[in-house]
VODREN-783434 format. One line per field, with one value per residue: residue number from 1; x negated, y, z negated of N, C-alpha, C in turn; residue in three letters. Coordinates in pm, whole numbers. Example, Ala and Ser with C-alpha at 12.3 -4.5 7.8 and 13.67 -1.06 7.14 Angstrom:
% VODREN-783434
sevex: 1, 2
n_X: -1319, -1285
n_Y: -569, -225
n_Z: -780, -708
ca_X: -1230, -1367
ca_Y: -450, -106
ca_Z: -780, -714
c_X: -1320, -1290
c_Y: -330, 3
c_Z: -780, -787
lomar: Ala, Ser
END
This chain:
% VODREN-783434
sevex: 1, 2, 3, 4, 5, 6, 7, 8, 9, 10, 11, 12, 13, 14, 15, 16, 17, 18, 19, 20, 21, 22, 23, 24, 25, 26, 27, 28, 29, 30, 31, 32, 33, 34, 35, 36, 37, 38, 39, 40, 41, 42, 43, 44, 45, 46, 47, 48, 49, 50, 51, 52, 53, 54, 55, 56, 57, 58, 59, 60, 61, 62, 63, 64, 65, 66, 67, 68, 69, 70, 71, 72, 73, 74, 75, 76, 77, 78, 79, 80, 81, 82, 83, 84, 85, 86, 87, 88, 89, 90, 91, 92, 93, 94, 95, 96, 97, 98, 99, 100, 101, 102, 103, 104, 105, 106, 107, 108, 109, 110, 111, 112, 113, 114, 115, 116, 117, 118, 119, 120, 121, 122, 123, 124, 125, 126, 127, 128, 129, 130, 131, 132, 133, 134, 135, 136, 137, 138, 139, 140, 141, 142, 143, 144, 145, 146, 147, 148, 149, 150, 151, 152, 153, 154, 155, 156, 157, 158, 159, 160, 161, 162, 163, 164, 165, 166, 167, 168, 169, 170, 171, 172, 173, 174, 175, 176, 177, 178, 179, 180, 181, 182, 183, 184, 185, 186, 187, 188, 189, 190, 191, 192, 193, 194, 195, 196, 197, 198, 199, 200, 201, 202, 203, 204, 205, 206, 207, 208, 209, 210, 211, 212, 213
n_X: -923, -676, -382, -149, -156, -91, 176, 174, -60, 0, 226, 126, -54, 113, 261, 56, -28, 207, 224, -13, 40, 253, 141, 5, 230, 369, 180, 86, -121, -101, 20, -182, -382, -250, -238, -506, -536, -364, -507, -729, -611, -525, -772, -859, -663, -718, -971, -898, -751, -941, -1101, -1348, -1585, -1695, -1956, -1959, -2130, -2147, -2204, -2229, -1952, -1879, -1692, -1546, -1524, -1199, -1148, -1263, -1436, -1470, -1588, -1371, -1311, -1408, -1310, -1185, -868, -512, -366, -68, 53, -74, -316, -219, -309, -617, -837, -1097, -1108, -1169, -1146, -1087, -1105, -960, -1013, -872, -1045, -1170, -1202, -905, -828, -756, -918, -950, -1047, -1145, -1176, -902, -577, -274, -108, 64, 284, 406, 614, 645, 855, 799, 653, 467, 216, -100, -372, -596, -507, -471, -229, -132, -176, 16, 261, 295, 411, 346, 175, 126, -107, -201, -467, -575, -829, -1026, -1194, -1131, -913, -800, -665, -521, -430, -259, -222, -12, -80, -85, -41, 0, 261, 322, 269, 112, 119, 30, 35, 171, 324, 169, 8, -302, -616, -918, -1222, -1291, -1132, -896, -601, -413, -314, -324, -157, -303, -457, -519, -544, -716, -690, -882, -866, -1054, -1161, -1252, -1511, -1654, -1926, -1978, -2082, -2101, -2101, -1944, -1842, -1984, -2028, -1836, -1786, -1535, -1499, -1770, -1924, -2021, -1822, -1823, -1949, -1846, -1841
n_Y: 1389, 1205, 1362, 1221, 1021, 1128, 1100, 825, 815, 995, 871, 622, 725, 855, 635, 482, 649, 646, 376, 357, 545, 427, 203, 229, 245, 11, -188, -420, -679, -777, -566, -378, -493, -478, -205, -142, -271, -115, 129, 45, -19, 238, 368, 226, 301, 575, 549, 420, 614, 803, 1067, 1133, 1374, 1365, 1335, 1422, 1270, 1391, 1296, 1299, 1194, 994, 753, 760, 571, 526, 438, 320, 13, -330, -461, -659, -793, -800, -762, -827, -724, -681, -361, -212, 42, 301, 251, 43, -206, -392, -362, -284, -381, -284, -408, -302, -397, -310, -351, -365, -212, -31, 310, 458, 668, 785, 882, 1092, 947, 1061, 1389, 1580, 1573, 1459, 1229, 1021, 863, 618, 446, 129, -100, -396, -717, -833, -965, -1111, -884, -972, -1166, -1287, -1236, -1012, -763, -750, -815, -690, -413, -92, 204, 351, 532, 756, 935, 1190, 1346, 1574, 1388, 1120, 855, 733, 474, 391, 193, 207, -43, -218, -430, -741, -664, -392, -155, 85, 311, 609, 874, 1176, 1276, 1390, 1385, 1604, 1739, 1905, 1776, 1725, 1544, 1326, 1452, 1437, 1234, 1068, 780, 433, 249, 36, -196, -307, -260, -112, -85, -10, 94, 82, 206, -43, -17, 99, 134, -68, -10, -139, -439, -759, -812, -599, -321, -26, 332, 567, 848, 878, 651, 541, 376, 319, 423, 625, 581
n_Z: -726, -546, -452, -408, -592, -838, -966, -1048, -1203, -1417, -1522, -1617, -1802, -1993, -2083, -2197, -2405, -2558, -2642, -2789, -2989, -3126, -3241, -3505, -3672, -3637, -3664, -3535, -3417, -3163, -3026, -3055, -2897, -2654, -2624, -2578, -2332, -2178, -2161, -2022, -1778, -1711, -1673, -1450, -1261, -1236, -1117, -879, -738, -676, -493, -328, -190, 148, 394, 719, 984, 1232, 1499, 1847, 2049, 1876, 1678, 1372, 1070, 940, 687, 365, 302, 408, 715, 874, 1112, 1458, 1785, 2121, 2240, 2307, 2347, 2315, 2310, 2377, 2522, 2670, 2755, 2768, 2487, 2251, 1911, 1578, 1261, 937, 609, 301, -38, -375, -521, -362, -244, -137, 24, 341, 650, 943, 1251, 1497, 1645, 1779, 1934, 1793, 1968, 1957, 1735, 1519, 1296, 1153, 999, 805, 717, 423, 441, 339, 371, 507, 674, 1006, 1132, 1009, 1132, 1327, 1205, 954, 746, 882, 1009, 1324, 1500, 1752, 1888, 2101, 2292, 2500, 2611, 2548, 2420, 2111, 1915, 1605, 1316, 1008, 778, 567, 282, 94, -173, -145, -105, -6, 232, 309, 526, 662, 913, 1228, 1555, 1784, 1606, 1551, 1484, 1292, 1308, 1042, 850, 579, 592, 477, 276, 161, -75, -311, -189, 140, 502, 786, 1130, 1412, 1743, 2039, 2364, 2610, 2701, 2500, 2268, 2004, 1674, 1435, 1230, 1159, 824, 731, 512, 511, 513, 464, 673, 709, 806, 1127, 1346, 1617, 1941, 2207, 2561
ca_X: -819, -575, -259, -45, -164, -55, 289, 133, -159, 65, 316, 44, -111, 218, 293, -58, -20, 321, 188, -116, 104, 340, 64, -14, 357, 412, 71, 80, -244, -63, 40, -314, -446, -178, -279, -638, -511, -305, -612, -811, -534, -529, -905, -863, -577, -799, -1075, -836, -706, -1049, -1106, -1478, -1621, -1772, -2032, -1946, -2261, -2139, -2271, -2145, -1875, -1867, -1565, -1579, -1433, -1093, -1126, -1368, -1409, -1556, -1543, -1312, -1311, -1432, -1271, -1106, -727, -422, -310, 46, 116, -138, -404, -134, -397, -724, -910, -1174, -1054, -1248, -1054, -1152, -1025, -978, -964, -813, -1149, -1216, -1130, -802, -798, -789, -970, -929, -1167, -1196, -1104, -813, -434, -194, -19, 156, 302, 517, 618, 713, 877, 750, 626, 353, 117, -233, -429, -698, -440, -472, -96, -94, -180, 138, 385, 309, 448, 232, 189, 39, -139, -287, -527, -636, -901, -1060, -1281, -1087, -799, -823, -545, -552, -315, -260, -146, 9, -127, -7, -2, 43, 400, 345, 178, 131, 54, 77, 23, 288, 289, 142, -91, -443, -690, -1063, -1285, -1326, -1040, -804, -467, -319, -372, -239, -171, -328, -502, -463, -645, -699, -742, -915, -872, -1145, -1172, -1333, -1652, -1717, -2034, -1948, -2205, -2094, -2093, -1853, -1882, -2059, -1957, -1821, -1741, -1445, -1549, -1917, -1980, -1986, -1778, -1858, -1979, -1772, -1917
ca_Y: 1287, 1218, 1413, 1118, 933, 1196, 1041, 700, 848, 1054, 770, 529, 801, 875, 504, 443, 730, 600, 248, 385, 618, 336, 95, 241, 227, -129, -267, -550, -705, -793, -431, -315, -547, -425, -66, -142, -308, 2, 227, -13, 2, 382, 397, 171, 385, 694, 509, 386, 735, 899, 1125, 1202, 1444, 1285, 1414, 1377, 1271, 1477, 1233, 1317, 1080, 888, 725, 742, 482, 595, 377, 247, -129, -426, -495, -793, -858, -719, -848, -766, -757, -595, -247, -185, 173, 406, 188, -43, -306, -443, -269, -341, -343, -306, -418, -270, -443, -238, -420, -275, -132, 70, 436, 433, 787, 763, 1000, 1092, 894, 1153, 1515, 1583, 1598, 1339, 1211, 910, 822, 525, 369, 1, -181, -531, -806, -797, -1074, -1069, -796, -1042, -1259, -1242, -1192, -889, -650, -749, -838, -614, -271, -18, 321, 347, 671, 773, 1068, 1212, 1471, 1592, 1280, 982, 827, 631, 431, 321, 152, 183, -167, -257, -564, -827, -586, -258, -137, 227, 377, 754, 935, 1313, 1318, 1382, 1415, 1746, 1793, 1913, 1722, 1724, 1420, 1308, 1516, 1344, 1235, 984, 666, 317, 216, -97, -307, -290, -258, -19, -134, 99, 44, 156, 162, -164, 13, 163, 59, -87, 11, -211, -584, -821, -817, -478, -222, 102, 442, 658, 983, 881, 541, 538, 244, 300, 542, 618, 608
ca_Z: -724, -441, -513, -398, -708, -962, -1039, -1111, -1306, -1534, -1581, -1695, -1915, -2094, -2141, -2281, -2526, -2638, -2703, -2890, -3100, -3201, -3301, -3651, -3744, -3627, -3720, -3470, -3343, -3023, -2972, -3048, -2778, -2538, -2613, -2511, -2193, -2111, -2132, -1915, -1654, -1682, -1617, -1314, -1176, -1207, -1022, -752, -668, -658, -359, -321, -67, 242, 489, 856, 1049, 1352, 1613, 1966, 2102, 1776, 1611, 1230, 998, 867, 556, 295, 295, 477, 850, 868, 1243, 1578, 1896, 2228, 2224, 2383, 2274, 2402, 2293, 2457, 2620, 2753, 2814, 2684, 2401, 2141, 1782, 1458, 1148, 809, 495, 175, -156, -475, -584, -268, -232, -37, 102, 483, 720, 1087, 1316, 1599, 1659, 1894, 1910, 1771, 2083, 1933, 1595, 1504, 1171, 1168, 881, 830, 606, 339, 441, 293, 473, 585, 764, 1146, 1173, 938, 1224, 1407, 1131, 831, 748, 935, 1094, 1442, 1535, 1868, 1897, 2232, 2315, 2640, 2656, 2526, 2332, 2008, 1842, 1480, 1236, 863, 762, 428, 250, 5, -292, -104, -65, 20, 324, 315, 642, 676, 1053, 1317, 1693, 1809, 1511, 1588, 1371, 1302, 1263, 901, 757, 513, 650, 403, 205, 142, -217, -369, -104, 273, 606, 896, 1257, 1504, 1880, 2125, 2504, 2617, 2729, 2383, 2204, 1862, 1598, 1308, 1241, 1064, 683, 694, 432, 579, 428, 536, 699, 724, 886, 1268, 1390, 1756, 2021, 2333, 2683
c_X: -721, -442, -145, -44, -118, 65, 252, 37, -91, 162, 239, -16, -8, 252, 182, -58, 92, 288, 86, -57, 186, 261, 44, 113, 402, 307, 58, -53, -216, -45, -93, -390, -383, -216, -414, -622, -454, -411, -709, -743, -536, -663, -916, -779, -650, -904, -1015, -801, -815, -1053, -1236, -1496, -1706, -1839, -2024, -2083, -2266, -2222, -2179, -2080, -1858, -1723, -1599, -1478, -1326, -1074, -1255, -1334, -1513, -1499, -1499, -1325, -1341, -1398, -1207, -962, -644, -371, -195, 99, 57, -235, -324, -218, -505, -793, -997, -1113, -1154, -1152, -1132, -1058, -1062, -927, -919, -916, -1207, -1140, -1032, -758, -846, -827, -961, -1057, -1227, -1115, -1014, -671, -362, -90, 84, 164, 424, 504, 699, 731, 828, 730, 507, 261, -14, -303, -533, -638, -439, -337, -54, -87, -53, 263, 404, 361, 326, 273, 87, 19, -232, -336, -599, -711, -942, -1142, -1217, -959, -840, -690, -590, -425, -350, -169, -136, -37, -33, 45, 55, 191, 428, 235, 212, 51, 114, 72, 157, 245, 274, 41, -229, -525, -840, -1117, -1323, -1233, -944, -667, -368, -391, -273, -263, -193, -352, -439, -575, -613, -764, -764, -938, -954, -1123, -1271, -1480, -1723, -1825, -2008, -2080, -2205, -2085, -1994, -1920, -1967, -1971, -1953, -1761, -1655, -1508, -1697, -1969, -1929, -1948, -1820, -1886, -1914, -1863, -1874
c_Y: 1313, 1256, 1312, 1025, 997, 1134, 912, 726, 899, 956, 672, 598, 816, 742, 459, 519, 680, 470, 270, 455, 525, 233, 110, 215, 82, -223, -405, -566, -720, -657, -357, -362, -493, -279, -55, -173, -190, 104, 174, 6, 149, 421, 346, 254, 515, 662, 483, 511, 842, 946, 1203, 1276, 1351, 1377, 1352, 1381, 1354, 1423, 1245, 1185, 966, 873, 685, 649, 562, 544, 322, 97, -212, -454, -641, -867, -755, -809, -764, -815, -668, -483, -193, -41, 284, 348, 106, -147, -346, -330, -349, -294, -377, -301, -398, -308, -364, -322, -318, -189, -27, 200, 422, 557, 764, 893, 981, 1046, 982, 1282, 1508, 1618, 1464, 1329, 1101, 883, 731, 453, 243, -64, -323, -611, -755, -918, -1021, -994, -865, -1144, -1202, -1185, -1060, -769, -638, -746, -747, -473, -191, 114, 309, 490, 672, 917, 1079, 1344, 1476, 1476, 1142, 976, 717, 601, 362, 296, 154, 63, -202, -400, -639, -750, -452, -258, 8, 283, 525, 807, 1074, 1363, 1309, 1421, 1566, 1808, 1797, 1871, 1725, 1594, 1429, 1379, 1414, 1351, 1148, 878, 551, 268, 66, -210, -309, -301, -149, -80, -16, 40, 139, 118, 46, -136, 83, 72, 50, -85, -61, -360, -638, -834, -695, -384, -90, 205, 538, 795, 991, 775, 548, 395, 216, 433, 522, 651, 742
c_Z: -608, -503, -507, -519, -838, -1035, -1112, -1225, -1432, -1601, -1668, -1816, -2027, -2163, -2236, -2412, -2617, -2712, -2815, -3012, -3188, -3282, -3452, -3731, -3744, -3684, -3661, -3396, -3193, -2957, -2959, -2925, -2651, -2514, -2541, -2362, -2114, -2072, -2026, -1780, -1614, -1618, -1473, -1218, -1139, -1101, -884, -672, -658, -513, -343, -189, 19, 345, 627, 925, 1178, 1469, 1735, 2011, 2003, 1726, 1468, 1165, 924, 724, 498, 300, 365, 615, 850, 1001, 1351, 1697, 2007, 2215, 2316, 2293, 2359, 2401, 2379, 2561, 2721, 2828, 2716, 2607, 2306, 2011, 1671, 1339, 1018, 696, 370, 60, -261, -546, -490, -285, -116, 39, 245, 552, 873, 1159, 1425, 1596, 1783, 1854, 1891, 1883, 2060, 1785, 1586, 1371, 1194, 1032, 910, 704, 524, 326, 385, 406, 559, 681, 906, 1189, 1108, 1032, 1306, 1321, 1009, 854, 794, 999, 1206, 1489, 1655, 1875, 2031, 2231, 2462, 2696, 2649, 2443, 2236, 1940, 1714, 1401, 1088, 838, 614, 406, 158, -116, -252, -64, -25, 108, 326, 434, 662, 821, 1124, 1457, 1713, 1716, 1576, 1466, 1399, 1245, 1116, 803, 700, 581, 574, 322, 203, 0, -239, -269, 33, 377, 708, 1019, 1350, 1642, 1967, 2271, 2513, 2645, 2613, 2325, 2054, 1784, 1463, 1335, 1138, 927, 641, 613, 507, 484, 511, 553, 723, 819, 1031, 1307, 1534, 1823, 2158, 2450, 2742
lomar: Met, Ala, Lys, Glu, Gly, Tyr, Pro, Ile, Ile, Phe, Ser, Val, Leu, Ile, Phe, Ser, Phe, Ala, Val, Thr, Phe, Leu, Asn, Pro, Phe, Ile, Gly, Ser, Glu, Leu, Leu, Ala, Gly, Phe, Ser, Ile, Leu, Cys, Trp, Ile, Ile, Phe, Ala, Trp, Val, Leu, Trp, Phe, Phe, Arg, Asp, Pro, Glu, Arg, Lys, Asn, Pro, Asn, Ile, Pro, Asn, Ser, Val, Ile, Ser, Pro, Ala, Asp, Gly, Ile, Val, Leu, Glu, Ile, Lys, Glu, Thr, Glu, Glu, Pro, Tyr, Leu, Phe, Lys, Gly, Lys, Ala, Lys, Val, Val, Cys, Val, Phe, Met, Asn, Val, Phe, Asn, Cys, His, Val, Asn, Arg, Val, Pro, Ile, Ser, Gly, Glu, Val, Lys, Phe, Phe, Lys, Tyr, Leu, Glu, Gly, Glu, Phe, Leu, Ala, Ala, Trp, Asp, Asp, Lys, Ala, Ser, Glu, Lys, Asn, Glu, Gln, Thr, Ile, Ile, Gly, Ile, Arg, Asn, Glu, Lys, Thr, Thr, Ile, Val, Phe, Lys, Gln, Ile, Ala, Gly, Leu, Ile, Ala, Arg, Arg, Ile, Ile, Cys, Arg, Leu, Lys, Glu, Gly, Asp, Lys, Val, Ser, Gln, Ser, Glu, Arg, Phe, Gly, Leu, Ile, Lys, Phe, Gly, Ser, Arg, Val, Asp, Val, Tyr, Phe, Pro, Val, Asp, Ala, Glu, Ile, Lys, Val, Ala, Cys, Lys, Gln, Lys, Val, Val, Ala, Gly, Glu, Thr, Val, Leu, Gly, Val, Leu, Lys
END
């Protein structure tokens, strides 16, 4: 389980126990139904904060997906922070049933970190990448630079990122999560070879999004 989920897990567990304990004394069918609902929600919360092990494919010059989900969009765009020009972007949408633990796409050093407050548009909205709450992270190694964003969605209100400038990171290691529905955008140099397609399912720490020239 992701440790960031412990407060929510234990809060829902205690509440579910309290409702179940009160039910025999009150004897309400409505309360009994609510008790069942509480345990269903508890099971879903456990599932949401799961943190399974992942196997890095260790492909040279590869960029690994930082998130579980579906490829929402692939396009050329402008990246103003580190590329300061054109880049390819792969957008990965996470729904509320995906594992939300995020993983580092390439090994290197964190050269850029910025947190932006913003709106909470639906994560699949084209404007979400610009207007929503987000963290922007740039990682550089001896070969290349990659920029990626954790973007809050319509339901998400909490981005967790443990990275800071100067950190040395390894590909596929855990670095944070976004609670309850969101997306991650990964920016590549324009000459990178993208290895995924729109609507393809990807797995954090395992699926190769692209290979760098």
